N, C-alpha and C positions, 0 to 999 in steps of 0.2 A: 504494500500500500504506500501511496505517496504521503508526504508530510501533511499536506492540506486535507487529507482524509481522516485525520485524527491523530492525536499524540497519545500513544499508549506506553510511553517510557516510564511514567511514574507509577508507583504501586497503588492499585485500586481494586475494586471488586472484580474486575476482569482478571487481574493477576491472581487473585485468591481463587476464583473459579477455575482458572487454568491449573494451578498447583493442586487443588483438590481433585481435579479430574485425573491428573498424572498419578497422584498417590492412589487413587481408587483403581486405576487400570493396572498399576504395577510397572508397566513399560509403555512407551509411546514412540512412534516413528515420526519422521518429518511429515509424511502424508497425513497421518492421523492428527498431528499437531496443527497442520494447516486447516483441516476440517473443523477442529475444535476452536481455533482462533477465529475462523469465519463466523461461527455461531456467536462467539463473544462480541466480535466487532459489530455484527448485525444488531445485537441488542443495544450496544452502546450508542450506535449511530442512528438507530431507528430506521434502517433501510437494509435491504438484503445485500450482504457482502459474499461474493463467491470465493471459494477456497483458492481458485487460481490467482486471485488478487492478493493473497497472503504470501508474503515473501519469506525467504529463508532468514532474512535479517529480522523480520517481525518475530519469527520463531526463536531466533537466538536472543533477542531482547527479552522475551518472556522467560526463557530458560535462565538468563543471567539474573533477572529480577527475582525469580523463584529461589535461586541459589543464595542470593543476599538475604532473603527471608528465612531460609533454612539453616544458614551458617551458624547462628547462635545456638542451635539445637544439635550441632554436630551431624547434620545431614547435608547431602548435596545431590544434585541430579548429574549423574555421570553418563557417559555414552561409550558404546563399543559397536563394532561391526559384527553382524551375524557371519559366522564362519563359512556358511554355504551361499547365502543369498546376497551378501555384501551390503544388506540394508543396515543403516546405522540406527541403533536403538538407544533410547534414553531411559534411565530408571533412577528412582530415588534410592540412594545407598546410605548406610549408616557409617560414619567415619570413626566411631568409637567401638561399640559392641560388635562382636562378630555375628555372622549370619546365623550360626547355630543358636545364639541367644535369642535372636529375633524369631526363629522357628519355634523355639520353646514356648512362645506366647500363644501359639495357635495349635501346637501339637503336644500330645502327652509324652511323658518321659519314655514310655515304651516305644512310641513312634520315633522320637529323637534317636534312641538307640538303634532302631532299624535304619533310619536315614544314614547314620554314620557307617553302619555295616554295608549299605548300598554303595556309599562313597569309597569305602575300603575295597570293595569288589571292583569298582571302576578304576581306581588309581593304584591299586596294588595287585590284586589277583589277575585282572585282565589288562594289565599295563606292564608288559615285560620288554626287555631290550629288543627282542625280535618282533613283537607284535604289541603296539601301543593302541589297544582298542579304546580304552577310556570311556566305554559305554557298557551297558549291561542289558541283556535281553529280559523279556518278561519271565521266561523260564528260569533264568539264572537269579533274578530278583526274588523268586519265590522258593529257592532252595532252602533247606532246613538250616544250613550254616549261616544264611543271611537273615532269615526270618527270626531265628532264635539266637540269643547271645551265647558266647562261649562260656563254659563253666568257670574258667579262670578269671574272665572279666567280671562275672557275677561275684565270685568270691573276693575279688579285690575291690569291689564296689564301683567299678568303672561303668557298668551298665545295669539296667534293671533286669531282674531275674526272669520274668515271665516271657518276654518277647511278644510277638504277634502271631495270630493265626494266619493262614494263607489268605482268608477272606479279608482280614484286617489289613494285611500287607497290600493286597490289590487295591483296597479303598484308599490307603495312604498314597500309593503311587498315583492314583487318579487325582487325588487332592494336590499333590505336588505338581502335576501337569497343569491343573486348573489354576494354581497359584503362580504359575510362571517360573518354577524352579527347574522342572524337567520338561523335555520335549520327547515325543515318541515318533520314531521314524517309520517309514512304510515297511521296513524289515523288522519292526518290533524291537528296536534298540532304544533304550532310554539313555539320554545324554543330558548334560547340563546346558541350560539356556544361556544366552548372553547375559541376561540379568543375574543368573546364578554365578557365572564366572566373575562378574564385576563384584558382587557381594562377597563371594567366597575366596577371592584371589589371595588375600593375606592368610586366611585359614588354611587353604590348600597348600600353599608354599610352606607354612610353618609345620603342617602335619605330615606331609609326604616327602619333603625335601630334607636332605641331611644338613645339619648345621656345621658339620666338620669342614674346616677350610681345605683339608686335603682331599675331600671328596671331589672327584672330577665332575665337571658340568654334565658330561654325557651320562653319568649315573643317576642324575636327579629324575624323579618321577614327573615333576611338573616342568614342562619346557615351554619356551617362548618363541614366537615368530621372529625370525631375524629381521623382517621388514617393519612390522608394526609394533613389536615388543609386547604383544598381548599373548595370553596363554593359548596354546594350540591343543585342542582336543579333536579337531577335524582338519586334516591338511595332508602335507607330504613331508617326507624325511629324506635325509641323506642315505645313500646305499650302505655306507659304513655304519654298522650297528653301534659302534662306540662313539660316533660323532653326534653332538647335540644339535646340529643344524636342522631347523624345522621351518616350514613356511605354510601359511594358510593358502588354500587354492586361490582365494581372491587377491592375494598379495603377490602371487608368482610372476605374473606378466610384468608389472611395473618394476619389480625387484631385479629381474634378469635383464631388462632393458637398460638398467643403469650399470650393468657389469660388462666387461670386455669379453667374457666367455662364460660358459655354464659349468665352471668348476666350483665345487663347494668352497666358500671362502674360509672355512675352518680347517678342513683336512685335505683340500685339493682333489678330492675324488670327483669324477665326472658326475654331474647331476642328471639323472634320468627321470623325466616326468611321467606321471601316471603308472608308476610301478611300485614305489615304496610309499605306503600310505600310513597316515595316522587317523585313527577312528575306526568305525565299523567296516570301512572298505578293506581293511587288512584281513577281514574275514570274508566279506561278501564278494570280494574280487578274486578269491582263491579258486583254483581249478576244481577243487573238491566241492566247494559250495555251488559254483556255477553248474557243475556236472549234475549235482543232485537237483538243482533247480530245473534244468532241462529235462531230467528224467521224470520227476514227480510233480513239477509245478510249484508255483510260489507258495501256495497254501501248505503243501507238504514240507517245504523247506522251513517255513515258519514254525510248524508244529514239531518237526523232528531234528533237523540237521544241526542246529547251532552247536550244542554241546558235542555231538558226535563228530561233526566236521572239525570243530576246534581241537578235539582230542586227536583226530587223525592228523591234522596239520602239525600239532605239537610233536606227535610221535615222528612224523616225517622230518621236522626241523631238528629234533634231537638226534635222529639217525644221521642227518647231513652234517650236523655240527660235531658228532663224535668222530674221532680219528679212526680210519679204517684199520682193521687188525690184520697182522700178518704173522706167519709162523716163524719162530726163531729156530736156530739150529738145534736147540735143546727140546724142540717139540712144543714149547709154550707159545702163548699168544701175547703180542704186545702192540702198542699203538705205533703208527708210522712215524710220529714225531719223536718217539723215544730214541735217544741216542744209544748206540751200542756201548757195552761196558768197555772200560779201558783195556781189560785183559783180552777181550775179543779182538780189539784193534791190534794188540800186540801179537796175538796168534796169527792174524792175517798178515 
């Protein structure tokens, strides 16, 4: 909007309505913000204002005014790009208490324990050097070891003792999707939303990354995009499993345009696109998964193959990573990388 169509820079009822709407929604996009501001401007000016006439500067001005109002309460409206759609999303985040504390206001202690176990599954169980899934299927989320707490955690008072029933766990997952913490893919994988990644960033790093200075960056569970510096749970990785280089798919093009070649800037390995994935694609793009999908259809894959395909893939990777065995002169078996004994060299 032009300046002569109204000055909305000072904090007024329109600003309050905007902030209340953002907090009620949980997240907001630019398009949604333009629609919202069009309604606010229409009421303020007594005439119909179309969303196309609401500029990005209008939106930025209202975000800035909202942040000024939120600052004394240790809140702010932060933004991040969606890792798949590249849509920028704004959300109200707490600068002091962690997201788990906030979740505790709307979820029971048993549910909070379950949520933590789901996150453990995402960022520990299904986040290995060879396969950084960082997502969990509906089947995996309802496994006994996820639904129920470990005995040692109960004995140490770290988690509530009862846990959840399968039905309660399903309901909790649905609530987390509805609240904007989790999103469910077409392949039935739950992953963290942009809002959750913004809210949980500090907690995730503190919980799953080592504090030891000698820990190499490549060994950290939570890794960041080399281009935008945000957490990567969906994207691509360097072919070298020990290398920490990660990129969001939406950041790939601009990043490599600024480089003289497609060599990993950290380890100098050739970067090969669409082969080494971060996120559910490191499962759903495997030959085993696609073969099962072609054979039995998408529904069958969703019902059966995740755990089985993942187990098959793990066994295959373990076999490939294990050194081939060969028979020594004494009839025993040893790995290829094992060096002959000194006395054997002398005999030869």
